[in-house]
Structure formats: C-alpha cells, structure tokens
C-alpha positions as CSV (number, residue, x, y, z in Angstrom):
1,X,71.6,119.8,130.0
2,X,72.5,118.9,133.5
3,X,75.3,116.3,134.4
4,X,73.2,113.8,135.0
5,X,72.4,113.6,131.4
6,X,76.3,112.6,130.8
7,X,77.1,109.2,128.0
8,X,79.4,105.9,129.5
9,X,81.0,105.0,126.6
10,X,82.4,101.1,126.9
11,X,84.5,98.6,125.5
12,X,87.9,99.2,124.0
13,X,90.5,96.1,123.7
14,X,91.3,97.4,120.5
15,X,92.4,100.3,118.8
16,X,89.3,100.5,116.3
17,X,86.9,99.9,119.3
18,X,88.7,102.7,121.4
19,X,89.0,105.4,118.3
20,X,85.4,104.6,117.3
21,X,84.5,105.7,121.0
22,X,86.7,108.5,120.7
23,X,85.0,109.7,117.6
24,X,81.4,109.6,119.0
25,X,82.8,111.0,121.7
26,X,84.3,114.3,120.5
27,X,80.9,114.5,118.4
28,X,79.0,114.0,122.0
29,X,80.8,117.2,123.4
30,X,80.1,119.3,120.4
31,X,76.8,118.7,120.1
32,X,76.0,119.4,124.0
33,X,77.6,122.2,124.5
34,X,80.0,123.4,127.6
35,X,80.7,121.2,130.7
36,X,78.5,121.5,133.9
37,X,80.3,122.0,137.2
38,X,83.8,121.2,135.6
39,X,82.4,117.5,135.1
40,X,82.7,115.8,131.8
41,X,79.7,114.4,130.1
42,X,81.5,111.5,128.9
43,X,83.3,108.9,130.4
44,X,85.1,105.2,129.4
45,X,85.0,101.9,130.6
46,X,87.7,99.7,129.6
47,X,89.7,96.7,130.4
48,X,93.0,96.7,131.8
49,X,96.0,96.2,129.1
50,X,93.3,97.3,126.2
51,X,93.9,99.8,123.8
52,X,92.4,102.4,125.7
53,X,94.2,102.9,128.5
54,X,96.9,105.0,126.1
55,X,94.3,106.5,123.9
56,X,91.5,107.4,126.1
57,X,93.7,109.4,128.8
58,X,95.3,110.7,125.6
59,X,91.9,112.7,124.1
60,X,91.2,113.9,127.2
61,X,88.8,111.8,128.8
62,X,88.3,109.7,132.3
63,X,89.0,106.4,132.4
64,X,87.3,103.4,134.3
65,X,89.0,100.3,134.0
66,X,87.7,97.0,134.7
67,X,89.7,93.5,135.0
68,X,88.2,90.9,132.8
69,X,89.6,88.7,129.8
70,X,87.5,87.6,127.1
71,X,85.2,84.4,127.2
72,X,85.4,83.7,123.3
73,X,87.8,81.7,121.2
74,X,89.8,81.7,124.5
75,X,91.5,78.5,126.0
76,X,89.5,77.0,129.1
77,X,92.1,78.3,131.2
78,X,91.6,82.1,129.9
79,X,87.6,81.0,130.4
80,X,87.7,80.2,133.8
81,X,89.8,83.4,135.2
82,X,87.5,85.4,133.3
83,X,84.8,83.8,135.0
84,X,86.4,84.1,138.5
85,X,86.8,87.8,137.3
86,X,83.4,88.8,136.1
87,X,81.8,88.9,139.8
88,X,84.3,91.7,140.5
89,X,83.6,93.6,136.7
90,X,79.8,93.2,137.4
91,X,80.2,95.0,141.1
92,X,82.4,97.9,140.1
93,X,80.0,98.3,137.1
94,X,77.0,98.7,139.6
95,X,79.1,101.4,141.5
96,X,80.7,103.4,138.0
97,X,76.8,103.9,137.1
98,X,75.6,104.4,140.3
99,X,78.1,107.2,140.7
100,X,78.1,108.9,137.2
101,X,74.2,108.4,136.6
102,X,74.7,108.9,132.6
103,X,71.4,109.3,130.6
104,X,73.2,107.3,127.5
105,X,75.5,104.4,128.0
106,X,76.9,103.3,124.6
107,X,79.0,99.6,124.3
108,X,81.7,99.5,120.9
109,X,82.6,96.2,121.1
110,X,84.8,94.2,123.0
111,X,84.2,92.2,126.1
112,X,84.1,95.1,128.6
113,X,81.2,96.3,127.5
114,X,79.6,93.0,128.2
115,X,79.4,94.2,132.3
116,X,78.5,97.9,132.1
117,X,75.4,97.2,129.6
118,X,74.4,94.6,131.9
119,X,73.9,96.4,134.6
120,X,72.9,99.2,133.4
121,X,70.2,96.8,132.5
122,X,69.3,95.6,135.5
123,X,69.6,99.1,137.5
124,X,67.5,100.4,135.6
125,X,64.8,97.6,135.4
126,X,64.8,98.5,139.4
127,X,64.2,102.4,138.5
128,X,67.9,102.9,140.0
129,X,68.7,104.0,136.7
130,X,67.2,106.2,134.0
131,X,68.8,105.8,130.6
132,X,69.1,104.9,127.3
133,X,71.2,101.7,126.0
134,X,73.0,101.5,122.7
135,X,75.6,99.1,121.1
136,X,77.5,100.2,117.8
137,X,78.7,97.0,115.6
138,X,81.4,98.4,113.6
139,X,82.2,94.8,111.4
140,X,79.9,93.2,108.8
141,X,79.5,90.6,110.9
142,X,78.2,91.1,114.7
143,X,81.4,90.1,117.1
144,X,80.7,87.4,120.2
145,X,79.7,90.5,123.0
146,X,77.4,92.7,120.7
147,X,75.6,89.2,119.6
148,X,74.7,88.9,123.1
149,X,74.1,92.0,124.2
150,X,71.3,93.1,121.5
151,X,68.9,91.4,123.2
152,X,69.5,93.8,126.4
153,X,69.7,97.3,124.3
154,X,67.7,100.3,123.3
155,X,69.1,100.6,119.8
156,X,71.8,99.0,118.0
157,X,74.0,101.4,115.6
158,X,75.8,99.2,112.2
159,X,78.5,100.5,110.2
160,X,77.6,98.1,106.6
161,X,74.6,97.9,105.3
162,X,73.1,94.6,105.7
163,X,74.1,94.0,109.6
164,X,70.6,94.9,110.9
165,X,69.4,91.3,109.1
166,X,72.0,89.6,111.4
167,X,70.2,91.3,115.1
168,X,66.7,91.1,116.8
169,X,63.9,93.1,115.6
170,X,64.5,96.5,117.0
171,X,65.5,99.5,116.5
172,X,69.1,99.4,114.1
173,X,70.3,102.7,112.4
174,X,72.8,102.8,109.4
175,X,75.2,105.5,110.7
176,X,78.2,103.9,109.4
177,X,81.6,103.6,111.5
178,X,82.4,107.0,113.0
179,X,86.2,108.1,112.3
180,X,88.2,111.0,114.1
181,X,87.3,114.2,113.0
182,X,91.1,114.8,111.4
183,X,90.5,112.4,108.2
184,X,89.4,114.0,105.6
185,X,88.7,113.3,101.3
186,X,92.3,113.1,99.6
187,X,93.0,114.4,96.1
188,X,93.9,111.3,94.4
189,X,97.2,109.9,95.3
190,X,100.4,111.5,94.0
191,X,102.3,108.5,92.4
192,X,106.3,110.1,92.3
193,X,107.8,108.5,94.3
194,X,105.1,106.0,94.4
195,X,104.8,105.3,98.3
196,X,103.6,102.2,100.0
197,X,102.4,103.3,103.4
198,X,102.4,99.7,105.6
199,X,100.3,99.9,109.1
200,X,99.2,96.9,110.7
201,X,96.7,98.6,113.2
202,X,96.9,100.1,116.5
203,X,99.1,96.5,117.8
204,X,101.1,95.9,114.9
205,X,100.8,93.0,112.7
206,X,103.3,90.3,112.8
207,X,101.7,87.9,109.8
208,X,101.1,91.0,107.8
209,X,104.9,92.0,107.9
210,X,106.7,89.0,107.3
211,X,104.6,88.6,104.4
212,X,105.8,92.2,103.6
213,X,109.5,91.2,104.5
214,X,109.4,88.1,102.1
215,X,108.3,90.2,99.3
216,X,110.9,93.1,100.0
217,X,114.1,90.4,97.6
218,X,111.5,90.9,94.7
219,X,111.5,94.4,94.6
220,X,114.8,95.6,95.1
221,X,115.3,96.1,92.0
222,X,112.7,98.8,92.2
223,X,114.5,100.5,95.2
224,X,115.1,103.7,93.7
225,X,111.4,104.4,92.3
226,X,109.4,102.9,95.6
227,X,109.0,104.7,98.9
228,X,108.0,103.1,102.2
229,X,106.3,103.8,105.3
230,X,106.3,101.0,107.7
231,X,104.0,101.4,111.3
232,X,105.5,97.7,112.9
233,X,103.8,97.8,116.2
234,X,106.1,97.4,119.6
235,X,107.3,93.7,119.0
236,X,108.6,93.7,115.3
237,X,110.0,96.9,114.9
238,X,113.9,95.6,114.8
239,X,113.3,92.9,112.7
240,X,110.9,94.8,110.3
241,X,113.7,97.7,110.0
242,X,116.1,95.3,109.9
243,X,114.8,93.5,106.6
244,X,114.5,96.7,104.8
245,X,118.5,97.2,105.5
246,X,119.0,93.6,104.2
247,X,117.3,94.9,100.6
248,X,118.9,98.2,101.2
249,X,115.3,99.8,100.5
250,X,115.1,102.6,102.2
251,X,112.4,102.6,104.5
252,X,110.8,105.1,107.6
253,X,109.7,102.5,109.7
254,X,108.0,103.2,112.9
255,X,106.4,101.2,115.8
256,X,103.8,103.5,115.9
257,X,102.4,107.0,113.6
258,X,100.2,109.2,115.6
259,X,99.9,111.3,112.7
260,X,97.9,109.0,110.4
261,X,96.5,111.7,108.2
262,X,99.5,113.3,107.0
263,X,100.5,109.4,106.2
264,X,97.4,108.7,104.1
265,X,98.2,112.0,102.4
266,X,101.5,110.9,101.5
267,X,100.7,107.5,99.9
268,X,100.2,106.7,96.9
269,X,98.9,102.3,97.8
270,X,98.2,101.4,101.5
271,X,98.9,98.0,103.1
272,X,97.0,97.4,105.8
273,X,94.1,94.9,107.9
274,X,90.6,95.4,107.5
275,X,89.0,96.0,110.6
276,X,85.9,98.0,110.5
277,X,87.8,101.3,111.5
278,X,90.5,101.2,109.3
279,X,88.3,100.2,106.4
280,X,85.9,103.3,107.0
281,X,89.3,105.5,107.7
282,X,90.9,103.9,103.9
283,X,87.1,105.2,102.9
284,X,87.5,108.5,103.8
285,X,90.3,109.8,102.6
286,X,89.9,107.7,99.1
287,X,93.3,105.7,99.1
288,X,93.5,102.6,97.5
289,X,94.6,99.3,99.7
290,X,96.1,96.3,99.9
291,X,93.6,94.5,102.3
292,X,95.6,91.7,104.5
293,X,92.7,90.2,106.7
294,X,94.5,89.1,110.5
295,X,93.3,85.3,109.5
296,X,92.5,84.7,113.3
297,X,90.0,87.4,113.8
298,X,86.8,85.9,115.9
299,X,84.6,84.8,113.1
300,X,86.7,85.7,110.1
301,X,85.5,88.9,110.3
302,X,88.1,91.0,108.8
303,X,88.0,89.1,105.4
304,X,83.6,89.5,105.5
305,X,85.2,93.0,105.9
306,X,87.3,92.9,103.1
307,X,85.1,91.1,100.5
308,X,82.7,93.8,100.6
309,X,85.1,95.8,99.6
310,X,87.0,93.8,96.9
311,X,83.7,92.4,95.4
312,X,83.0,96.3,95.0
313,X,86.2,96.6,93.0
314,X,87.4,98.9,96.5
315,X,90.3,97.3,97.3
316,X,92.1,94.1,96.4
317,X,92.0,91.2,98.8
318,X,95.9,89.4,99.6
319,X,94.5,86.5,101.9
320,X,97.7,86.3,104.4
321,X,98.4,82.7,104.6
322,X,98.1,81.6,100.7
323,X,100.0,84.4,99.5
324,X,103.7,84.5,98.6
325,X,106.3,87.2,99.4
326,X,106.8,87.0,95.2
327,X,103.1,87.4,94.7
328,X,102.6,90.2,96.8
329,X,105.2,92.2,95.3
330,X,104.0,91.3,91.8
331,X,100.7,92.7,92.8
332,X,103.1,95.8,94.1
333,X,104.6,96.0,90.9
334,X,101.6,96.0,88.7
335,X,100.3,98.8,90.1
336,X,103.2,100.6,90.5
337,X,102.6,100.4,86.5
338,X,99.3,100.6,86.1
339,X,98.2,104.0,88.0
340,X,95.0,103.9,86.0
341,X,93.9,100.9,88.4
342,X,94.9,102.8,91.3
343,X,92.6,105.7,90.0
344,X,89.8,103.2,89.7
345,X,89.9,101.5,92.9
346,X,90.4,105.3,94.5
347,X,87.0,106.1,93.1
348,X,84.9,103.1,93.9
349,X,86.4,103.0,97.6
350,X,85.3,106.2,98.4
351,X,81.7,105.2,97.7
352,X,82.2,103.3,101.1
353,X,82.6,106.8,102.9
354,X,80.1,107.3,105.6
355,X,80.8,111.1,106.2
356,X,79.1,112.1,109.7
357,X,78.8,109.3,111.1
358,X,79.9,109.6,114.5
359,X,77.5,112.9,114.6
360,X,74.7,110.5,112.6
361,X,74.8,108.3,115.7
362,X,75.0,111.2,118.8
363,X,71.9,112.4,116.9
364,X,70.0,109.2,116.3
365,X,70.9,108.4,120.0
366,X,69.6,111.8,122.0
367,X,67.0,112.0,119.9
368,X,65.5,108.3,120.7
369,X,65.3,109.7,124.4
370,X,63.2,113.0,123.4
371,X,61.1,110.6,121.1
372,X,60.7,108.4,124.4
373,X,60.2,110.6,126.8
374,X,57.2,112.1,124.6
375,X,55.0,108.6,124.3
376,X,54.8,108.9,128.1
C-alpha cells in the first residue's frame, strides 16, 4: 500500500462522532498493515473546541483543526460568524487534501466534515484527487450535515436498519455503528450490590444530572443496598457530588471515566443519553438502561434512537422534561425488586449489537475502490 492510499476521517464535535471515527481508524490500521515511511495512513480533520482535540491525539492519530461553527439550529449571529469562517475552512481543507492525497475520505458527522467532503468532490472533478468519498450516519434519522453531504458522496454507511430510506438512492450499506474495540459482550449483570452507572456522554448532561439529583431523596432509604457511579462532566461535578453527600448516599463521582468497559462490567443498570454511539456500546456490552434523550438534540434524533430500542423492549425511555424525581426513583426501585425484568432487557438489547461494524465498514470501503477500478 502506497502512502497515497490513506484515509482522512472528517467530523467530530461530540464524543460519539469522534469515537466512531477512532474505531474505524483502528480497524483501518489493522487491515492496512505496517506504515510507509513512518507516515500515518489515517488523519483526522475536526473543529476547534470539539472533543476530537482531546480524544484523537490520545488515540495516536494526527489531527487537523478547522475554525468553523454550525449552521443548524443556531442564532442568526452564530450563522453569520460561521458563514464568515467558511471560506477559510474551505481553503484549509484544500491544502490538507492536496498535501495528504488520500484515497479514501470518510465523514463521521458534525459540521467539520462538510468542507472536507465538499472540497474533495471539487478536487476530484478537477482531477487533482483520486479518491472514494463516504459518510457514516450514526443515528436513526440523518443529521443536517449528512443530509446535505449525501448528494456528494459515493457511499453511505448506516447504523440503524431503515435509515437508508431517508437517503438518495445510491450505495447504502448497513454496517452498524463502530464502537471501541475494548467493548465486549458481558455476562448478565450482578445485582449485589445493585450498581447504577450514570453517564451523560463525553460532555456530561446537566439536565439528566438534575433528574438524578431530584430522585435521590426518594432513594436514600436504599443507600445501603445501592452503589452509585456517576460521570458528571467538568461543569457539574461539584453540584452532583454535593447532592449525594446531602442525601447521605455514598457514590463514586467523577468528571470523566476513561475505563468505560470496566465500568459497564460493574453496573447492574445504566442511566444515559441516547446518542447512537452510546446505544451501540450498550447493545455491545448487553446492559439494561434507562435512556434519557437530550431534549434539544437536533431533529429529536436521540428520542427517536431511544424509541427504536424501547419499542423492542431493549431499554426504557425516560423523557427528561416530563419525568419527576419521584417517578424516576420509583422506576429504579421497581427494577431493583424485579431483576428478572433486567435480564429480559439484557437479552433484548443484545439483538441490536452489530459486532465488527468498523471492520465491515473498512472492508466495504476498500472493496468499493477495487470494484470501481475493475470497471475501468
């Protein structure tokens, strides 16, 4: 494999987008063999201020950063600022692509994928670039950026069955959502002590944290029976920690938890958001969860994601804005007293697991270039 047969992964912003990209990068490196002349075959392009700035270098990959904001569901001032940034982002994208000359470009969602894919399409049309272009749609409903980019790419990879109906008729491949290689199927959860693991994604979840805090006075009587693990995010650490102390409930409260696989293994019940990356990990490890979708998620995609699971009996949908602390506490109590319900959900959620998603995506992507070459 020559140094031109590399992969550029564009996108990010949230941990879900970035972690899926890293899973693909790891699978790509494994499938591609040793590096050529010490040059990495995978490079990332993200946005300033996104989770990619922390996660991508930690994973050992090169990262190029664009200064670019969002155009969807933001104020007029934010849109104007983004439009002013766009020409510079497009220019930098051209420089990145002409320098690295990748054979494959994958957008994983998030607005920073737009300039790279658009400029790759233009450069290819001008014969400055020879590449295959694809996007990965992680949610049951395509996001704003991927809806726009779907017209310009060669392939679309999807995480949920049925999502292909929302895209133009072209090569759509259901791969599932790539998850970190550390995530493995777990044995059924131990329930002594009953352990609730609360986590709100890479940036925390203040609304969900508030719901948990409001439930604690109704759960204090079970303090001796229940163990709590709570990832709060940077901003909410002190508030959440003080709430457990106020209610005399012992809890392991952390800003961030890097060793997620080990923590999933400790848990009897998960309390989490419903981003695609989270759902895919929950399905892979086979844990029962209370899904609390982010109410402000674009196009309500988290609620729609969670409904796919809850309608199949593979988790419980808990609307953040219409659930009281007492109702939330009662749901946890009910599951503590009915472990057979947890077992049923664990079995149902495993049906959503799609092991080897990253490897399948890489294989389909690389094979698509070969099949295209053979046609000519």
